C-alpha angles and dihedrals in degrees: 000000000000094000089055092052091049092050090046091052090047091050091052090049091049091051092052091049092051089046093052089046092053092045092051092050092050091049092050091049092050090047094050089046091053092050092050091051091049092051092046091055114107109259109236122181111215117224122221110257097232108359110123093011104069124059120194111203098165118130 
């Protein structure tokens, strides 16, 4: 009976390890996909809404 409980606990630990490994792989895959999407976005330089076009000469 004790061998059965030891094997059961080891099996549960193995299942947790496999689940964590799968979750880590999925997280890494999603992170790399997000980085790729960000890198593929068109680069647009935002212009300042009024800098260079408004001159304040008030004293």
